SEKERO-822780 format. One record per atom (N, C-alpha, C, CB): chain; residue number from 1; atom name; residue in one letter; x, y, z. Coordinates in pm, 1 decimal, always signed. Glycine has a CB too. Layout:
BEGIN
(r A, NUM, CA, A, (X, Y, Z))
...
***
This chain:
BEGIN
(r A, 1, N, M, (-1027.7, -315.8, -2558.8))
(r A, 1, CA, M, (-949.2, -368.1, -2447.7))
(r A, 1, C, M, (-1025.2, -346.7, -2316.9))
(r A, 1, CB, M, (-809.8, -300.3, -2442.0))
(r A, 2, N, M, (-1025.5, -447.5, -2232.0))
(r A, 2, CA, M, (-1098.4, -442.3, -2105.6))
(r A, 2, C, M, (-1023.0, -358.9, -2002.9))
(r A, 2, CB, M, (-1122.4, -583.6, -2051.5))
(r A, 3, N, P, (-1088.2, -255.8, -1947.1))
(r A, 3, CA, P, (-1023.7, -180.5, -1839.2))
(r A, 3, C, P, (-991.3, -273.3, -1722.8))
(r A, 3, CB, P, (-1114.0, -64.2, -1791.7))
(r A, 4, N, K, (-889.3, -240.9, -1649.4))
(r A, 4, CA, K, (-840.3, -330.0, -1543.7))
(r A, 4, C, K, (-877.0, -277.8, -1404.8))
(r A, 4, CB, K, (-688.4, -346.6, -1554.6))
(r A, 5, N, Y, (-1005.0, -277.4, -1376.8))
(r A, 5, CA, Y, (-1053.7, -235.6, -1246.0))
(r A, 5, C, Y, (-1050.9, -353.6, -1149.4))
(r A, 5, CB, Y, (-1196.4, -177.7, -1256.8))
(r A, 6, N, E, (-1030.1, -322.7, -1022.9))
(r A, 6, CA, E, (-1037.7, -426.3, -920.5))
(r A, 6, C, E, (-1182.7, -473.9, -910.1))
(r A, 6, CB, E, (-985.8, -373.3, -782.7))
(r A, 7, N, V, (-1200.7, -604.0, -898.0))
(r A, 7, CA, V, (-1332.9, -664.5, -882.7))
(r A, 7, C, V, (-1329.6, -751.4, -757.6))
(r A, 7, CB, V, (-1373.4, -748.6, -1009.7))
(r A, 8, N, I, (-1427.5, -730.4, -671.1))
(r A, 8, CA, I, (-1440.4, -811.3, -549.4))
(r A, 8, C, I, (-1557.6, -906.7, -570.9))
(r A, 8, CB, I, (-1462.2, -720.9, -420.6))
(r A, 9, N, I, (-1532.1, -1036.3, -554.5))
(r A, 9, CA, I, (-1635.2, -1138.2, -576.8))
(r A, 9, C, I, (-1657.7, -1215.7, -447.8))
(r A, 9, CB, I, (-1595.0, -1234.7, -692.3))
(r A, 10, N, Y, (-1783.9, -1235.2, -413.9))
(r A, 10, CA, Y, (-1817.0, -1314.3, -295.5))
(r A, 10, C, Y, (-1949.2, -1387.7, -318.2))
(r A, 10, CB, Y, (-1825.5, -1224.0, -169.2))
(r A, 11, N, W, (-1970.3, -1491.3, -238.8))
(r A, 11, CA, W, (-2093.8, -1569.2, -245.2))
(r A, 11, C, W, (-2197.1, -1506.6, -152.6))
(r A, 11, CB, W, (-2068.3, -1717.9, -206.9))
(r A, 12, N, S, (-2319.5, -1490.9, -200.3))
(r A, 12, CA, S, (-2429.4, -1438.6, -119.8))
(r A, 12, C, S, (-2530.5, -1549.6, -96.0))
(r A, 12, CB, S, (-2496.5, -1316.7, -188.7))
(r A, 13, N, E, (-2541.1, -1592.4, +28.7))
(r A, 13, CA, E, (-2642.2, -1693.8, +64.1))
(r A, 13, C, E, (-2781.9, -1639.3, +39.9))
(r A, 13, CB, E, (-2627.1, -1737.7, +212.1))
(r A, 14, N, Q, (-2801.5, -1510.7, +72.2))
(r A, 14, CA, Q, (-2932.4, -1448.8, +57.0))
(r A, 14, C, Q, (-2979.3, -1451.0, -88.8))
(r A, 14, CB, Q, (-2928.7, -1305.3, +108.6))
(r A, 15, N, D, (-2887.6, -1424.1, -180.6))
(r A, 15, CA, D, (-2921.7, -1420.7, -322.5))
(r A, 15, C, D, (-2899.5, -1554.2, -392.0))
(r A, 15, CB, D, (-2841.2, -1314.3, -391.7))
(r A, 16, N, N, (-2832.2, -1645.9, -322.3))
(r A, 16, CA, N, (-2796.3, -1775.0, -380.4))
(r A, 16, C, N, (-2721.3, -1755.5, -512.6))
(r A, 16, CB, N, (-2922.6, -1861.2, -402.4))
(r A, 17, N, A, (-2624.0, -1661.6, -507.8))
(r A, 17, CA, A, (-2548.3, -1627.0, -628.2))
(r A, 17, C, A, (-2415.2, -1564.2, -588.7))
(r A, 17, CB, A, (-2629.2, -1530.5, -718.9))
(r A, 18, N, F, (-2322.1, -1563.3, -683.0))
(r A, 18, CA, F, (-2198.6, -1487.4, -665.0))
(r A, 18, C, F, (-2228.8, -1341.5, -695.0))
(r A, 18, CB, F, (-2083.4, -1541.5, -756.9))
(r A, 19, N, I, (-2170.8, -1251.9, -617.0))
(r A, 19, CA, I, (-2186.1, -1108.3, -635.2))
(r A, 19, C, I, (-2048.5, -1050.4, -664.2))
(r A, 19, CB, I, (-2251.2, -1040.9, -509.5))
(r A, 20, N, A, (-2042.3, -959.8, -760.4))
(r A, 20, CA, A, (-1917.7, -890.4, -792.7))
(r A, 20, C, A, (-1940.5, -740.7, -776.2))
(r A, 20, CB, A, (-1869.5, -924.2, -937.9))
(r A, 21, N, E, (-1847.0, -674.4, -710.4))
(r A, 21, CA, E, (-1850.8, -529.8, -693.8))
(r A, 21, C, E, (-1724.8, -470.8, -755.9))
(r A, 21, CB, E, (-1863.1, -490.3, -543.3))
(r A, 22, N, V, (-1739.7, -356.0, -818.3))
(r A, 22, CA, V, (-1626.9, -283.7, -877.8))
(r A, 22, C, V, (-1614.3, -152.8, -798.7))
(r A, 22, CB, V, (-1648.2, -257.0, -1035.0))
(r A, 23, N, P, (-1530.2, -151.2, -693.0))
(r A, 23, CA, P, (-1526.3, -37.2, -601.2))
(r A, 23, C, P, (-1495.3, +97.8, -665.9))
(r A, 23, CB, P, (-1425.7, -63.5, -496.6))
(r A, 24, N, E, (-1417.9, +99.6, -772.4))
(r A, 24, CA, E, (-1380.6, +226.5, -834.9))
(r A, 24, C, E, (-1492.0, +286.7, -920.8))
(r A, 24, CB, E, (-1257.4, +206.9, -919.5))
(r A, 25, N, L, (-1594.5, +208.4, -950.6))
(r A, 25, CA, L, (-1707.3, +254.9, -1030.6))
(r A, 25, C, L, (-1832.4, +248.8, -942.5))
(r A, 25, CB, L, (-1724.6, +168.5, -1161.7))
(r A, 26, N, P, (-1870.4, +358.6, -879.6))
(r A, 26, CA, P, (-1981.1, +357.0, -784.3))
(r A, 26, C, P, (-2107.9, +293.1, -839.7))
(r A, 26, CB, P, (-2011.4, +496.9, -740.1))
(r A, 27, N, G, (-2161.5, +198.8, -763.3))
(r A, 27, CA, G, (-2284.5, +130.9, -801.5))
(r A, 27, C, G, (-2267.1, +21.0, -904.0))
(r A, 27, CB, G, (-2379.9, +229.0, -853.4))
(r A, 28, N, C, (-2145.2, -5.6, -946.1))
(r A, 28, CA, C, (-2119.8, -106.4, -1048.8))
(r A, 28, C, C, (-2110.2, -243.9, -982.3))
(r A, 28, CB, C, (-1989.1, -73.8, -1128.3))
(r A, 29, N, M, (-2213.9, -324.5, -1002.4))
(r A, 29, CA, M, (-2222.3, -457.3, -943.1))
(r A, 29, C, M, (-2285.4, -553.3, -1043.6))
(r A, 29, CB, M, (-2303.9, -454.0, -810.8))
(r A, 30, N, A, (-2252.9, -680.8, -1028.1))
(r A, 30, CA, A, (-2312.6, -784.4, -1111.9))
(r A, 30, C, A, (-2331.0, -909.5, -1027.1))
(r A, 30, CB, A, (-2224.3, -814.1, -1237.6))
(r A, 31, N, D, (-2409.0, -1003.7, -1080.0))
(r A, 31, CA, D, (-2425.1, -1131.1, -1010.3))
(r A, 31, C, D, (-2421.9, -1243.4, -1112.6))
(r A, 31, CB, D, (-2557.6, -1134.4, -928.4))
(r A, 32, N, G, (-2416.5, -1365.5, -1061.2))
(r A, 32, CA, G, (-2416.4, -1482.7, -1147.3))
(r A, 32, C, G, (-2431.8, -1608.7, -1064.9))
(r A, 32, CB, G, (-2288.6, -1488.8, -1230.2))
(r A, 33, N, K, (-2493.4, -1708.5, -1122.6))
(r A, 33, CA, K, (-2513.3, -1835.6, -1052.0))
(r A, 33, C, K, (-2383.7, -1914.4, -1038.6))
(r A, 33, CB, K, (-2617.2, -1920.1, -1124.3))
(r A, 34, N, T, (-2289.4, -1891.6, -1131.2))
(r A, 34, CA, T, (-2158.6, -1956.8, -1121.8))
(r A, 34, C, T, (-2051.1, -1848.7, -1121.8))
(r A, 34, CB, T, (-2136.5, -2058.2, -1239.7))
(r A, 35, N, Y, (-1930.0, -1888.8, -1084.6))
(r A, 35, CA, Y, (-1817.4, -1796.1, -1084.4))
(r A, 35, C, Y, (-1793.2, -1744.2, -1225.9))
(r A, 35, CB, Y, (-1690.2, -1864.4, -1028.8))
(r A, 36, N, Q, (-1802.9, -1831.3, -1324.9))
(r A, 36, CA, Q, (-1782.8, -1791.3, -1463.5))
(r A, 36, C, Q, (-1889.7, -1691.7, -1508.2))
(r A, 36, CB, Q, (-1783.7, -1914.0, -1554.7))
(r A, 37, N, D, (-2013.6, -1714.9, -1465.0))
(r A, 37, CA, D, (-2122.5, -1622.5, -1499.0))
(r A, 37, C, D, (-2097.9, -1483.6, -1441.3))
(r A, 37, CB, D, (-2256.2, -1676.9, -1448.0))
(r A, 38, N, V, (-2054.6, -1477.1, -1316.3))
(r A, 38, CA, V, (-2035.3, -1345.5, -1254.9))
(r A, 38, C, V, (-1919.8, -1270.5, -1321.2))
(r A, 38, CB, V, (-2009.2, -1360.2, -1104.1))
(r A, 39, N, I, (-1816.5, -1341.1, -1363.9))
(r A, 39, CA, I, (-1706.2, -1276.1, -1435.1))
(r A, 39, C, I, (-1757.3, -1219.2, -1567.7))
(r A, 39, CB, I, (-1589.3, -1376.5, -1459.8))
(r A, 40, N, K, (-1830.4, -1300.2, -1643.5))
(r A, 40, CA, K, (-1884.5, -1256.2, -1772.6))
(r A, 40, C, K, (-1978.4, -1136.8, -1754.3))
(r A, 40, CB, K, (-1959.1, -1372.2, -1842.1))
(r A, 41, N, N, (-2066.4, -1144.7, -1655.3))
(r A, 41, CA, N, (-2161.4, -1037.2, -1630.4))
(r A, 41, C, N, (-2091.4, -909.5, -1583.2))
(r A, 41, CB, N, (-2264.2, -1081.5, -1527.2))
(r A, 42, N, T, (-1982.9, -924.9, -1508.5))
(r A, 42, CA, T, (-1907.7, -808.9, -1462.1))
(r A, 42, C, T, (-1841.7, -737.5, -1579.3))
(r A, 42, CB, T, (-1802.0, -851.0, -1359.0))
(r A, 43, N, E, (-1787.9, -810.0, -1672.4))
(r A, 43, CA, E, (-1727.7, -748.3, -1791.2))
(r A, 43, C, E, (-1832.6, -666.7, -1867.1))
(r A, 43, CB, E, (-1666.0, -856.6, -1883.8))
(r A, 44, N, I, (-1951.8, -720.4, -1879.1))
(r A, 44, CA, I, (-2060.4, -650.5, -1948.8))
(r A, 44, C, I, (-2099.0, -524.0, -1873.2))
(r A, 44, CB, I, (-2183.4, -742.7, -1964.9))
(r A, 45, N, I, (-2116.2, -534.1, -1741.6))
(r A, 45, CA, I, (-2165.1, -420.5, -1663.8))
(r A, 45, C, I, (-2060.7, -310.0, -1654.7))
(r A, 45, CB, I, (-2205.3, -465.7, -1524.0))
(r A, 46, N, I, (-1931.3, -345.6, -1654.6))
(r A, 46, CA, I, (-1827.2, -242.2, -1657.2))
(r A, 46, C, I, (-1837.7, -163.7, -1788.8))
(r A, 46, CB, I, (-1684.4, -305.7, -1641.5))
(r A, 47, N, D, (-1851.3, -233.5, -1900.1))
(r A, 47, CA, D, (-1866.6, -165.7, -2029.3))
(r A, 47, C, D, (-1989.1, -74.6, -2029.4))
(r A, 47, CB, D, (-1877.5, -268.7, -2143.0))
(r A, 48, N, E, (-2099.9, -123.5, -1975.1))
(r A, 48, CA, E, (-2223.0, -44.1, -1970.6))
(r A, 48, C, E, (-2207.4, +76.4, -1878.5))
(r A, 48, CB, E, (-2340.9, -130.6, -1924.2))
(r A, 49, N, W, (-2137.9, +58.6, -1765.4))
(r A, 49, CA, W, (-2116.1, +169.3, -1671.3))
(r A, 49, C, W, (-2036.3, +279.0, -1740.5))
(r A, 49, CB, W, (-2042.2, +120.3, -1542.8))
(r A, 50, N, I, (-1929.5, +241.1, -1809.7))
(r A, 50, CA, I, (-1843.7, +338.1, -1878.4))
(r A, 50, C, I, (-1920.8, +407.6, -1990.1))
(r A, 50, CB, I, (-1717.7, +268.9, -1935.4))
(r A, 51, N, E, (-1996.0, +333.3, -2067.7))
(r A, 51, CA, E, (-2074.2, +392.5, -2177.0))
(r A, 51, C, E, (-2176.2, +493.0, -2122.7))
(r A, 51, CB, E, (-2146.2, +282.1, -2257.9))
(r A, 52, N, T, (-2244.9, +458.7, -2015.2))
(r A, 52, CA, T, (-2342.3, +549.5, -1954.6))
(r A, 52, C, T, (-2273.8, +675.2, -1901.9))
(r A, 52, CB, T, (-2418.1, +478.9, -1841.0))
(r A, 53, N, A, (-2159.7, +659.7, -1837.4))
(r A, 53, CA, A, (-2085.0, +775.8, -1787.1))
(r A, 53, C, A, (-2046.2, +868.3, -1902.0))
(r A, 53, CB, A, (-1958.7, +730.3, -1710.4))
(r A, 54, N, K, (-2002.5, +812.5, -2013.9))
(r A, 54, CA, K, (-1966.9, +893.5, -2131.4))
(r A, 54, C, K, (-2088.2, +970.6, -2182.5))
(r A, 54, CB, K, (-1909.7, +804.2, -2243.8))
(r A, 55, N, E, (-2202.1, +900.5, -2193.0))
(r A, 55, CA, E, (-2324.6, +964.1, -2242.5))
(r A, 55, C, E, (-2368.4, +1078.5, -2152.5))
(r A, 55, CB, E, (-2436.8, +861.5, -2253.8))
(r A, 56, N, L, (-2346.3, +1065.7, -2021.4))
(r A, 56, CA, L, (-2386.6, +1168.1, -1925.3))
(r A, 56, C, L, (-2278.7, +1273.7, -1902.9))
(r A, 56, CB, L, (-2421.9, +1103.5, -1793.6))
(r A, 57, N, G, (-2164.6, +1257.7, -1969.4))
(r A, 57, CA, G, (-2055.3, +1353.0, -1953.4))
(r A, 57, C, G, (-1986.0, +1345.9, -1818.7))
(r A, 57, CB, G, (-2106.2, +1490.3, -1974.1))
(r A, 58, N, R, (-1993.1, +1230.1, -1755.8))
(r A, 58, CA, R, (-1929.7, +1212.4, -1624.3))
(r A, 58, C, R, (-1787.8, +1160.1, -1638.5))
(r A, 58, CB, R, (-2012.0, +1116.6, -1537.3))
(r A, 59, N, E, (-1708.8, +1189.5, -1537.2))
(r A, 59, CA, E, (-1569.6, +1144.0, -1535.5))
(r A, 59, C, E, (-1563.9, +992.4, -1519.3))
(r A, 59, CB, E, (-1491.0, +1213.3, -1421.8))
(r A, 60, N, I, (-1473.7, +930.4, -1590.8))
(r A, 60, CA, I, (-1451.8, +786.1, -1579.7))
(r A, 60, C, I, (-1320.1, +766.0, -1506.0))
(r A, 60, CB, I, (-1449.8, +715.8, -1721.4))
(r A, 61, N, P, (-1324.8, +707.2, -1386.0))
(r A, 61, CA, P, (-1201.6, +687.9, -1308.7))
(r A, 61, C, P, (-1102.4, +598.4, -1381.6))
(r A, 61, CB, P, (-1233.9, +628.3, -1172.5))
(r A, 62, N, Q, (-976.2, +631.5, -1371.6))
(r A, 62, CA, Q, (-870.4, +545.5, -1424.3))
(r A, 62, C, Q, (-851.1, +428.4, -1328.0))
(r A, 62, CB, Q, (-736.5, +625.2, -1443.9))
(r A, 63, N, P, (-832.7, +307.9, -1379.1))
(r A, 63, CA, P, (-809.0, +193.4, -1291.2))
(r A, 63, C, P, (-682.4, +216.0, -1208.1))
(r A, 63, CB, P, (-796.9, +62.7, -1373.8))
(r A, 64, N, K, (-691.2, +188.2, -1079.2))
(r A, 64, CA, K, (-578.9, +207.2, -988.9))
(r A, 64, C, K, (-510.8, +75.0, -952.5))
(r A, 64, CB, K, (-625.5, +277.5, -863.2))
(r A, 65, N, G, (-567.7, -35.0, -999.2))
(r A, 65, CA, G, (-512.5, -164.0, -958.1))
(r A, 65, C, G, (-568.4, -203.2, -823.3))
(r A, 65, CB, G, (-359.1, -159.3, -953.0))
(r A, 66, N, R, (-492.0, -277.3, -750.5))
(r A, 66, CA, R, (-538.5, -327.9, -621.6))
(r A, 66, C, R, (-557.2, -214.7, -521.7))
(r A, 66, CB, R, (-440.4, -430.9, -566.1))
(r A, 67, N, L, (-676.8, -208.9, -465.0))
(r A, 67, CA, L, (-706.8, -109.2, -363.5))
(r A, 67, C, L, (-677.5, -169.4, -226.3))
(r A, 67, CB, L, (-854.9, -61.4, -373.5))
(r A, 68, N, M, (-634.5, -87.0, -136.6))
(r A, 68, CA, M, (-601.6, -134.0, -2.3))
(r A, 68, C, M, (-704.4, -84.1, +97.5))
(r A, 68, CB, M, (-460.9, -88.2, +38.5))
(r A, 69, N, Y, (-788.2, -173.6, +144.8))
(r A, 69, CA, Y, (-877.3, -141.2, +254.6))
(r A, 69, C, Y, (-911.1, -267.0, +330.1))
(r A, 69, CB, Y, (-1004.4, -72.3, +204.5))
(r A, 70, N, A, (-965.3, -249.0, +446.5))
(r A, 70, CA, A, (-1002.7, -356.0, +539.5))
(r A, 70, C, A, (-903.5, -375.0, +647.9))
(r A, 70, CB, A, (-1020.4, -483.9, +467.7))
***
């Protein structure tokens, strides 16, 4: 089952790609040439982030849902 972390997606002119950030998982980011690509890549990178955290014995944050900032 896919964890339900908040994902922020935006277009980057500099990278000419969509960028996705997962604020609750520090450093967890993905990109993609299309919106569908960035969603798919984000699902992969979240799984990889969690697996790496487990291997290193680090705490895995529980998803909090929508974060309020800005």
